[in-house]
C-alpha positions as CSV (number, residue, x, y, z in Angstrom):
1,X,0.0,0.0,0.0
2,X,1.3,3.4,-0.9
3,X,0.4,6.2,1.5
4,X,0.6,9.8,0.4
5,X,0.8,12.4,3.1
6,X,-2.9,13.4,2.6
7,X,-4.0,9.8,3.2
8,X,-1.6,9.6,6.2
9,X,-3.6,12.5,7.8
10,X,-6.9,10.8,6.8
11,X,-5.8,7.6,8.5
12,X,-4.6,9.6,11.6
13,X,-7.9,11.3,12.0
14,X,-9.9,8.2,11.3
15,X,-8.0,6.2,13.9
16,X,-7.3,8.8,16.6
17,X,-9.8,11.7,16.0
18,X,-9.1,15.1,14.5
19,X,-7.8,16.9,17.6
20,X,-5.9,14.0,19.1
21,X,-4.2,13.2,15.8
22,X,-2.5,16.6,15.7
23,X,-1.4,16.3,19.4
24,X,-0.1,12.8,18.8
25,X,1.8,13.9,15.7
26,X,3.5,16.8,17.8
27,X,4.2,14.8,20.9
28,X,4.5,11.1,20.3
29,X,8.2,9.9,19.8
30,X,8.7,7.0,17.4
31,X,11.5,5.0,18.9
32,X,11.7,2.7,15.8
33,X,12.5,5.9,13.8
34,X,15.2,7.3,16.1
35,X,13.0,8.8,18.7
36,X,11.7,11.6,16.5
37,X,8.1,12.9,16.7
38,X,5.7,11.9,14.1
39,X,6.1,15.4,12.5
40,X,9.8,15.2,12.6
41,X,9.8,11.7,11.1
42,X,7.5,12.8,8.2
43,X,10.3,15.2,7.0
44,X,12.6,12.4,6.0
45,X,10.6,9.2,6.1
46,X,7.7,8.1,3.9
47,X,4.2,8.6,5.3
48,X,3.8,4.8,5.0
49,X,6.8,4.1,7.2
50,X,5.7,6.7,9.7
51,X,2.2,5.4,9.8
52,X,3.1,1.8,10.4
53,X,5.7,2.7,13.2
54,X,2.9,4.7,14.8
55,X,0.5,1.8,14.4
56,X,3.0,-0.5,16.1
57,X,3.5,2.0,19.0
58,X,-0.2,2.6,19.5
59,X,-1.3,-1.1,19.1
60,X,-3.6,-0.3,16.1
61,X,-5.1,-3.6,15.0
62,X,-3.9,-5.0,11.7
63,X,-7.5,-4.8,10.5
64,X,-7.5,-1.0,10.9
65,X,-4.1,-0.1,9.6
66,X,-5.4,0.6,6.1
67,X,-8.3,2.7,7.2
68,X,-11.9,2.3,8.1
69,X,-13.9,-0.2,6.1
70,X,-17.2,1.8,5.9
71,X,-20.1,-0.2,4.4
72,X,-21.4,1.2,1.2
73,X,-24.6,3.1,1.6
74,X,-27.4,2.5,-0.8
């Protein structure tokens, strides 16, 4: 799966909520990526790499790592 930065932020908001996603990005240190915050890591790492490192840290279940699976409305 390729993750663009816009998709990264969509995944963040879907999983953590709009206000907490921003806080998490500024304050959470990703030890798998050198202890940088999410925002710092996004400067040099792919959004996909940062997203999966954050998922590991936050125990996001595998089933939700690719986004919400909303049912199609008719």
